[in-house]
C-alpha positions in Angstrom: 28.3 -7.4 -0.4 25.9 -4.7 -1.7 22.2 -5.1 -0.9 21.3 -5.3 -4.6 23.8 -8.1 -5.1 22.4 -10.0 -2.2 18.9 -9.7 -3.5 19.9 -10.7 -7.0 21.8 -13.7 -5.8 19.2 -15.0 -3.4 16.3 -14.5 -5.8 18.1 -16.3 -8.6 19.1 -19.0 -6.1 15.4 -19.5 -5.4 14.0 -19.2 -8.9 16.9 -20.7 -10.8 15.6 -18.8 -13.8 16.9 -15.4 -15.0 13.7 -14.2 -16.5 11.6 -14.9 -13.4 14.3 -13.3 -11.3 14.3 -10.2 -13.4 10.5 -10.0 -13.2 10.5 -10.3 -9.4 13.2 -7.7 -8.9 11.8 -5.3 -11.5 15.2 -5.2 -13.4 16.2 -6.0 -16.9 17.4 -9.5 -17.4 20.8 -8.3 -18.6 21.2 -6.3 -15.4 20.6 -9.4 -13.3 23.2 -11.4 -15.3 25.7 -8.6 -15.0 25.3 -8.3 -11.2 25.8 -12.1 -10.8 28.9 -12.1 -13.1 30.5 -9.2 -11.2 29.8 -11.0 -7.9 31.4 -14.2 -9.2 34.4 -12.3 -10.5 34.9 -10.6 -7.2 34.6 -13.9 -5.3 36.8 -15.7 -7.9 34.4 -18.7 -8.1 31.2 -19.5 -10.1 28.0 -19.5 -8.0 25.8 -20.9 -10.7 26.1 -23.4 -13.5 24.4 -22.1 -16.6 23.3 -24.1 -19.6 20.8 -23.5 -22.4 18.3 -25.7 -20.5 18.8 -24.9 -16.8 20.4 -22.8 -14.1 21.8 -24.6 -11.0 23.7 -23.6 -7.9 27.3 -24.7 -7.6 28.4 -26.2 -4.2 29.9 -22.8 -3.3 26.7 -21.1 -4.4 24.7 -23.4 -2.1 26.9 -22.6 0.9 26.6 -18.8 0.2 22.8 -19.1 -0.1 22.6 -20.9 3.2 24.9 -18.5 5.0 23.2 -15.3 3.6 19.6 -16.2 3.8 19.1 -15.8 7.6 20.8 -12.4 7.6 18.9 -11.2 4.6 15.6 -12.2 6.2 16.5 -10.4 9.4 17.4 -7.3 7.3 14.0 -7.5 5.6 12.2 -7.8 8.9 14.1 -4.8 10.3 13.2 -2.7 7.2 9.6 -3.6 7.5 9.5 -2.7 11.2 11.1 0.6 10.4 8.6 1.3 7.7 5.8 0.5 10.1 7.1 2.9 12.6 7.5 5.6 10.0 3.9 5.3 9.0 2.8 5.7 12.6 0.7 2.6 12.7 0.1 1.6 16.2 -0.3 -2.1 15.5 0.7 -4.0 12.3 -0.2 -7.6 11.5 1.4 -9.2 8.4 -0.5 -12.2 7.1 0.5 -14.6 4.3 -1.6 -16.9 2.1 -0.7 -19.6 -0.4 -3.8 -19.7 -2.7 -6.6 -17.5 -3.9 -9.2 -19.4 -1.7 -7.1 -18.6 1.3 -6.6 -15.0 0.2 -10.4 -14.5 0.2 -10.7 -15.7 3.7 -7.7 -13.6 4.9 -9.2 -10.5 3.3 -12.6 -11.0 4.9 -10.9 -11.6 8.3 -8.8 -8.5 7.9 -11.9 -6.4 7.2 -13.6 -7.7 10.4 -10.5 -7.1 12.5 -10.0 -3.5 11.4 -13.7 -2.9 11.9 -13.4 -4.0 15.5 -10.0 -2.4 16.2 -9.1 1.1 15.2 -5.4 1.8 14.4 -4.7 -1.7 13.2 -3.0 -2.2 9.8 -3.3 -5.7 8.3 -0.8 -6.3 5.5 -1.3 -9.3 3.2 1.2 -11.0 1.0 1.4 -14.2 -1.1 3.6 -17.0 0.1 5.5 -18.5 -2.9 5.6 -22.3 -3.1 9.4 -22.5 -3.5 9.9 -21.1 0.0 6.7 -22.0 2.0 8.1 -21.3 5.5 10.9 -18.8 4.9 8.7 -15.6 5.4 7.1 -16.8 8.6 10.5 -17.9 10.1 12.1 -14.6 9.3 9.2 -12.6 10.7 8.1 -11.2 7.3 4.6 -12.5 8.2 3.2 -13.2 11.7 1.0 -16.0 10.5 -0.1 -17.6 7.2 -2.8 -19.8 5.7 -1.3 -22.7 3.8 -1.8 -26.3 2.7 -1.3 -29.3 4.8 0.9 -31.2 5.6 2.9 -29.0 7.9 5.3 -31.0 10.1 7.8 -28.3 11.3 8.9 -28.4 15.0 9.0 -24.6 15.3 5.5 -24.0 13.7 2.1 -24.5 15.3 -0.8 -25.6 13.0 -4.4 -24.6 13.6 -7.7 -26.3 12.6 -8.6 -26.9 9.0 -10.3 -23.8 7.5 -10.9 -25.0 3.9 -11.1 -28.5 2.4 -11.2 -29.0 -1.3 -11.5 -32.0 -3.5 -8.5 -32.8 -5.6 -8.2 -32.5 -9.4 -5.5 -33.7 -11.8 -4.6 -31.2 -14.5 -3.8 -32.6 -17.9 -3.3 -31.3 -21.4 -6.6 -31.3 -23.4 -5.3 -34.0 -25.7 -3.8 -36.2 -23.0 -4.9 -39.8 -23.0 -6.3 -39.4 -19.5 -9.1 -37.2 -20.9 -10.4 -40.3 -22.7 -10.3 -42.5 -19.6 -13.4 -43.4 -17.5 -11.4 -42.6 -14.4 -7.7 -41.9 -13.7 -6.2 -43.9 -10.9 -2.9 -43.8 -9.0 -1.6 -46.7 -11.0 -2.2 -44.7 -14.2 0.4 -42.1 -13.1 3.2 -44.5 -13.9 2.4 -44.0 -17.6 2.8 -40.2 -17.5 5.0 -37.5 -15.9 3.9 -35.7 -12.7 5.1 -32.1 -12.5 6.4 -31.3 -9.0 8.4 -28.6 -7.3 11.9 -28.1 -5.9 13.8 -25.6 -3.8 12.7 -25.3 -0.1 9.5 -27.4 -0.4 9.9 -30.2 2.3 10.1 -33.7 0.8 7.2 -34.9 3.0 5.0 -32.2 1.4 6.0 -33.2 -2.1 5.4 -36.9 -1.4 2.0 -36.2 0.0 0.8 -34.2 -3.0 2.9 -35.9 -5.7 3.5 -39.6 -4.8 6.8 -41.2 -6.0 5.3 -44.6 -6.6 2.0 -46.2 -7.4 0.3 -48.6 -4.9 1.9 -51.5 -6.7 5.3 -50.0 -6.4 5.8 -48.7 -10.0 7.9 -45.5 -10.1 6.0 -42.3 -11.2 8.2 -40.1 -13.5 8.7 -36.6 -12.2 9.5 -33.3 -13.7 10.4 -30.3 -11.6 8.8 -26.8 -12.0 10.2 -23.7 -10.4 6.8 -22.3 -9.4 3.0 -22.9 -9.8 2.8 -20.7 -12.9 5.5 -22.8 -14.5 3.7 -26.0 -13.7 0.5 -24.7 -15.3 2.5 -23.7 -18.4 4.2 -27.2 -18.6 0.8 -28.9 -18.3 -0.5 -26.7 -21.1 2.5 -27.6 -23.3 1.8 -31.3 -22.8 5.0 -32.0 -20.7 3.2 -33.6 -17.8 0.3 -33.5 -15.3 -0.1 -31.9 -11.9 -2.6 -31.6 -9.1 -4.6 -28.7 -7.6 -7.8 -28.2 -5.6 -11.1 -28.2 -7.4 -11.9 -24.5 -6.8 -8.5 -23.4 -8.1 -9.9 -23.9 -11.6 -11.9 -20.7 -11.1 -8.6 -18.8 -10.9 -6.2 -20.8 -13.0 -8.3 -22.5 -15.7 -6.7 -22.5 -19.2 -8.2 -23.5 -22.6 -5.3 -26.0 -23.1 -5.8 -27.7 -19.8 -8.5 -30.1 -18.5 -9.2 -30.5 -14.7 -10.3 -34.1 -14.0 -11.6 -35.5 -10.7 -9.0 -37.4 -8.8 -10.4 -38.8 -5.5 -7.4 -41.2 -5.0 -5.4 -38.6 -3.0 -6.5 -36.8 0.1 -8.5 -33.6 -0.1 -6.3 -30.4 -0.1 -6.8 -28.7 3.3 -5.7 -25.2 4.3 -4.8 -24.4 7.9 -3.4 -21.4 9.8 0.3 -21.6 10.6 2.1 -19.5 13.2 5.4 -19.7 15.2 5.2 -21.8 18.4 6.7 -18.9 20.3 6.4 -15.2 20.0 2.8 -15.0 18.7 1.4 -11.5 19.3 -2.1 -10.9 20.9 -3.2 -9.3 17.6 -2.3 -12.5 15.7 -4.3 -14.4 18.3 -7.3 -12.2 17.7 -7.0 -12.5 14.0 -6.9 -16.3 14.3 -10.1 -16.3 16.4 -12.0 -14.1 13.8 -10.6 -16.3 11.1 -12.0 -19.5 12.7 -15.3 -17.8 13.2 -15.5 -16.8 9.5 -14.5 -20.3 8.3 -17.2 -21.9 10.5 -19.8 -19.6 9.0 
């Protein structure tokens, strides 16, 4: 299997959307479709079910994704390590973040670390919601700042760095905009936009409950990524949740951000592997904690 085929297949398996896959890979959408078709022809079996409304993995596609993903992540890690060595950096720390607020804190911490330590190269990348723990498990990042809850046996969680009040995002003409206060019970009368892929079910249930306190089911609609969720809210297809300060980065004229104190605040914490943490990562975490306290 060629590397470009592996990348096209795994990216489409994550996004389940040809346009987003082509944008992530920097390829024409037709090129992605052609690569997948050729791979399916060579294997003699369809890997994706395609309709005008959605793209989904077949059972064979799911098995191929699960078998390929660990090897692909190891390959990415090896390539990153080789690139680090070629650049001659003495110490490299790769840090992930899942929100603009966390990115600000990571950038400030990186500046303080490099000011204290010469020869250190801190590389920062966004962690995509559809695969929240894949990069840290594959070694693509040494640590990351991400939302609670994190209940993974192989990952250690640090103290809360940022805590934000919650908002419910609705279309500007949604009935909730005329309410004196939206409650959890009101969610049964709308559709909550949530996420799929590798997001743990416990995380989804924490941020997007399945039932109201009285037991009424809350309708759900799945988005592939955060930008899709924003677009779906703007199109009036449902509501979703975010932290209050995220409106500074993601506000839209077609969307209203309403207070929603009925779910816990959104809290961001550092996450790292339980084993194999480097001394440089430990120093970064100490500076990070100092900055958050200030």
